[in-house]
N, C-alpha and C positions, 0 to 999 in steps of 0.2 A: 242514719249513721253512713257517711260516705265510705264507698268501698274503696281499699287502698290498691291501687293498680301499680304497675313497675313505673310508668310514667309519673304518677303523683309522688312517690317515695323517691325518685330522683329528683324531681322539683324540690321537695320538702328537704331533702339533704344537703342539695347545692345551695340553696338558700341559708340554711343553718351554717354551712361554712363561709358564707358570704362571697359566694361565686356567682358571677354571671355565666348565662350558657356560653359566651364566647371564652370566659376563662377555664370551665370545665372542657370545653372543645381543644383549647390549646393543650392543655394537660393529657388528654386522651390523643392528641395528633389527628383529630378530625375536625369538620366543620361545625360551627353553630347550628346550621340547619339540621344536622343530623342529631345533636342535643334536643333542638326543637321537636323533631319527630318522635325521640323517645319519651319526651315528657307529655306530648299528646297521645301516647299510645298508638302511633302510626307506624312505628316500626322499633326494633330492638338492636342493640350492640350486639357486634359479632360475639360468639361463645368465648373466644380466646381472649377477648378485650375484659370480660366479666370481673377477672380477679383486679385488674388494674384499675377500674371503675370503683370496686368495691373498696380498695384501698385509698383512692382519690376521695371518697365520700366518707371513710372513715368508719366502714361496717364491715361485716363477712359477707362472703359471697352468699351464704346460706341467708342472712338477713335481707340481703338484695334481692334474692329470688323467692323468696317467702311471701309472694304477693299475691292476690286474686287476680282474675284475668277477665276483664269486664268486656272483652271482645266477644267472648262465647255468647253472653248475655244477648248483645247487641245483633249478633249474627242470628239469634233465635227468632227475633221479629222479624228480620229480613227473611229467612226461611220461611216463616209463615205468610208473609206476603206471597212469595214466590208459590208456595204451596197454592194458595188461594188463585192466584192467576192461573196457573196451570190446570186446575181444577174447572175453573171458569172458562177456560177454551174449550175443554172436553165437552162440558154442558152446552155451550155455545154452539159448537160445531154440530153436535146431535140435534137441538133445536132446529138450527137453520136448514139442515137436511130434512127434517121432518116436515117443516112448514113449506120449504120451496118444493118438496115433493108432492105434496097435498097441492099446491097451486099450479103444478105442473111445468113449474119454471126452472127445473134442474134435470140435467143428464144424468146419466148414469155414472160416466168417467168422473165428472166435477163431485158427485155425490160421495163416490168411493175417496177421492183426492180429501174432502172435507172430513169424513169420517176417518181416515188415515191419521191426519192433523190432531184430530180430537182424541183418538186412541193414543197417539203417539205422546200429547202434553199429559194424559192420564198415567201413562206408563212410567214417564219421566218422575212424574211426582210421587207415584208409588216407589220406584228406585230410590228416590231420594229420601223419602220417609222411612224406608228400610235401612238405610246407610245412616241416618241420624240416631236411630234406634240402638246402634251396635257400639 
């Protein structure tokens, strides 16, 4: 089942009214590019223009705004990738310091910098995960 996003709903309602993006844009006093962005869920109309949009599309404001937001789900996969990268940096820096130290190819200052980068990436990951849980 396809999730109903704001953009999908605007597209569906606009087409049901037999309007093009340019027609809707003209009635709203905006560009057709703005309507295109709404329909692709890349941006949303200004809050003050929502009642006018609902009127043009023949729905209530509640109907227009009662849609699921798919962006949050897409952001979850991006957040997972970023988390993985940050953890990988932390682990890689720790391994690099250990191996280079054993080989005698690493001075103390460089080791501290590498460990600091690794710890910083792990700390950022931890803070981001804590923020997402709230």
